[in-house]
Structure formats: structure tokens, C-alpha cells
C-alpha positions as CSV (number, residue, x, y, z in Angstrom):
1,M,0.0,0.0,0.0
2,Q,2.8,2.4,0.8
3,F,4.5,1.5,-2.5
4,I,1.4,2.5,-4.4
5,Q,1.2,5.8,-2.4
6,L,4.8,6.5,-3.2
7,I,4.2,5.8,-6.9
8,I,1.2,8.2,-7.0
9,S,2.9,11.0,-5.1
10,G,6.1,10.6,-7.2
11,S,4.2,10.7,-10.4
12,A,2.3,13.9,-9.3
13,Q,5.6,15.5,-8.4
14,D,7.2,14.5,-11.7
15,C,4.2,16.0,-13.5
16,I,4.8,19.3,-11.8
17,Y,8.5,19.2,-12.7
18,G,7.5,18.4,-16.3
19,L,5.1,21.4,-16.4
20,I,7.9,23.6,-15.1
21,A,10.3,22.3,-17.7
22,L,7.7,22.8,-20.4
23,G,7.3,26.4,-19.3
24,F,11.0,27.0,-19.5
25,V,11.1,25.5,-23.0
26,L,8.1,27.5,-24.2
27,I,9.7,30.7,-22.9
28,Y,13.0,29.9,-24.5
29,K,11.5,29.0,-27.9
30,A,9.4,32.2,-27.9
31,T,12.0,34.7,-26.8
32,E,15.3,32.9,-27.6
33,T,16.6,34.0,-24.2
34,V,16.8,32.1,-20.9
35,S,14.3,33.7,-18.5
36,F,13.9,32.7,-14.9
37,A,10.8,35.0,-14.4
38,Q,8.7,31.8,-14.4
39,G,9.6,31.2,-10.8
40,E,8.2,34.6,-9.8
41,L,4.9,33.8,-11.6
42,M,4.8,30.4,-9.9
43,M,5.3,32.1,-6.5
44,L,2.6,34.6,-7.4
45,G,0.2,31.7,-8.1
46,A,1.2,29.9,-4.9
47,F,0.6,33.0,-2.8
48,C,-2.8,33.6,-4.5
49,A,-3.7,30.0,-3.7
50,L,-2.6,30.5,-0.1
51,A,-4.6,33.6,0.2
52,L,-7.7,31.8,-1.2
53,L,-7.2,28.9,1.2
54,T,-6.8,31.3,4.1
55,V,-10.0,33.1,3.2
56,L,-11.8,29.7,3.0
57,V,-10.5,28.5,6.3
58,A,-11.3,31.8,8.0
59,G,-14.8,31.6,6.6
60,A,-15.3,28.1,7.8
61,I,-14.0,29.1,11.3
62,W,-16.4,32.1,11.3
63,I,-19.4,29.9,10.3
64,Y,-18.5,27.4,13.1
65,F,-18.1,30.3,15.6
66,R,-21.3,32.0,14.5
67,Y,-23.5,28.9,14.8
68,S,-21.9,27.5,17.9
69,V,-20.6,30.2,20.2
70,L,-22.7,33.2,19.2
71,A,-25.9,31.1,19.0
72,G,-25.7,30.6,22.7
73,L,-25.6,34.4,23.3
74,E,-28.9,35.2,21.7
75,G,-30.7,35.9,25.0
76,A,-27.6,37.3,26.7
77,T,-27.0,40.9,27.7
78,R,-24.8,43.3,25.8
79,L,-22.2,43.1,28.6
80,A,-21.8,39.4,28.1
81,T,-21.5,39.8,24.4
82,L,-19.0,42.6,24.8
83,S,-16.9,40.6,27.3
84,L,-16.8,37.7,24.9
85,L,-15.6,39.9,22.1
86,L,-13.0,41.6,24.3
87,T,-11.7,38.2,25.5
88,L,-11.4,37.0,21.9
89,V,-9.6,40.2,20.8
90,I,-7.2,40.0,23.7
91,S,-6.4,36.3,23.1
92,F,-5.8,36.9,19.4
93,L,-3.4,39.8,20.3
94,F,-1.6,37.6,22.8
95,A,-1.2,34.9,20.2
96,A,0.2,37.4,17.7
97,V,2.6,38.9,20.2
98,S,3.8,35.5,21.3
99,A,4.5,34.4,17.7
100,W,6.4,37.7,17.1
101,A,8.4,37.2,20.3
102,V,9.3,33.6,19.4
103,A,10.4,34.8,15.9
104,M,12.5,37.6,17.4
105,I,14.1,35.3,20.0
106,S,14.8,32.3,17.7
107,I,15.2,33.5,14.1
108,T,16.9,36.9,14.5
109,P,20.0,35.6,16.2
110,I,20.4,32.9,13.6
111,S,20.3,35.3,10.6
112,G,23.7,36.8,11.4
113,M,25.5,33.5,11.8
114,T,27.8,31.9,9.3
115,L,27.0,28.7,7.5
116,T,29.5,26.6,9.6
117,T,27.9,27.8,12.8
118,L,24.4,26.9,11.5
119,I,25.6,23.4,10.5
120,V,27.2,22.8,13.8
121,A,24.1,24.0,15.7
122,A,21.9,21.7,13.6
123,V,24.1,18.7,14.2
124,V,24.2,19.4,17.9
125,L,20.4,19.8,18.1
126,A,19.9,16.6,16.1
127,A,22.3,14.7,18.4
128,L,20.5,16.0,21.4
129,F,17.2,15.0,20.0
130,L,18.3,11.5,19.0
131,F,20.2,10.7,22.2
132,A,17.6,12.2,24.5
133,L,15.0,9.7,23.4
């Protein structure tokens, strides 16, 4: 079963590589120059698909929230509704600040390191992970 799954996923990935190569060939045949602008267009398509997926997921979450949480507040006072809204806003802000803090603490120090330092750090972390289990 795993072999069939590997065959299908490998074929799908090969089809994507084939389409990318076909795009390079078509651009070269049409302009007689090698152009790597195709990657930018592929990234634009990927970001558009990500934005669409984000909107769909946010819509699904809103529908769930509307018909589960807010349905229970139909007879509630304005103070209860306002407190729920304030709690949600504060929790979203806390999550955003926490994500920003983690990025600043973990990613910013790494960006100034050399490649050798990064490789040594990755090997040490992998060794700690493997031998700690």
C-alpha cells in the first residue's frame, strides 16, 4: 500500500516538474533567451492559492463560531457579548505577540551566523534530539 502511495505522489511531483520544464522550453522558444521569471509567476500563483485557502478556512471558522458560540448568546445581555468579544480580541493579540516574540528570539540571532555555525548547531540539536529519546 505504501509503495502505491509513493508511486502516485512521485508521479504527481514528476508531472509538476514536467510542467515547469515545459514552461522553460516555451519561454526559450518564444524569446530565444533564458528567463527565470517563471519562478516569480509560480510564486505569485502559490501566494494567491494560499490567500484563497486562508479566506476559505477563516470563513469556515467564522461559520462554526457563528453557529456554535454566538448562537448561545442570543438571549444574553450586551455586557456578556462585549466581554466575549473583548476576550477573543485579547487572546488573538496575545497569540500574535507570542508568535512575534518567538520569531525575534529564535530567528533573528540565527540570521547573522555563518553557514558553519548553523551546520554545527543543527548537528548538535539533532544529536541531542536523538540521544535524549
